[in-house]
C-alpha positions, -999 to +999 in steps of 0.1 A: +287-180-044+280-143-052+258-123-075+276-101-099+261-073-119+266-067-156+295-042-151+315-069-134+307-094-162+318-068-188+350-059-169+358-096-168+353-103-205+363-070-221+399-060-214+402-027-196+412-009-165+390-030-142+396-064-158+423-074-132+399-067-104+371-087-120+395-116-125+405-114-088+368-115-079+364-146-101+395-162-085+380-157-051+346-170-060+340-184-095+304-193-087+287-162-102+249-159-101+229-135-123+193-126-130+181-134-165+183-097-174+221-098-176+222-109-212+202-079-224+224-055-204+257-071-217+244-070-253+238-032-247+273-027-234+287-046-264+267-027-290+279+006-274+315-007-276+309-016-313+294+018-321+324+036-304+348+013-323+363-002-291+353-037-303+345-053-336+313-072-342+332-105-343+349-098-310+316-087-294+299-119-306+327-140-291+326-121-258+288-127-256+292-164-265+319-169-239+299-151-212+268-170-220+287-203-217+302-192-183+268-182-168+245-206-186+238-227-155+238-197-131+209-177-143+178-170-121+144-155-124+135-129-098+100-119-087+085-086-099+072-080-064+108-079-050+121-058-079+094-033-076+096-031-038+134-025-039+131+000-067+103+019-049+124+020-017+155+034-034+168+056-062+178+026-082+163+015-115+142-016-117+168-034-138+195-027-112+172-040-085+169-074-103+205-080-091+197-068-056+166-090-055+186-121-065+214-114-040+188-110-012+169-141-023+201-162-024+214-145+008+247-137-008+267-105-016+261-085-048+295-075-062+291-043-082+308-011-092+275+008-094+278+037-069+240+040-066+235+004-057+264+005-033+249+035-016+212+023-016+218-013-006+249-015+017+234-045+034+240-066+003+261-047-022+299-046-021+324-031-044+349-052-063+379-037-044+363-041-010+353-077-019+389-085-029+403-068+003+379-087+025+388-121+009+426-119+009 
């Protein structure tokens, strides 16, 4: 079991240069956990892809539907106290700290590509490439 942030989810569902890495992370551990916020963040990623004409609306809707089906039973609420504490002790935004809070609460790794999270929370955050290398 691992927590993944929205970047990893997007890389998994939207073909691109990091898709193979995200797929390897999933092969290693398909039990991905996420805070409830992930849906809003992925919707934002998808609308940006639509606006830049990287995806059509129909494809974005299908990606969102598929991701929701995958993660439906793996969503968790996090406490505002934890999110605010981690945010105030770091340079990370509160929405990023939702993923940190969940990983710390579940006592698992947070797999991310976010450099700020990786830097601020090295006790819990791990990059996709490092996670893959450690689990070969």
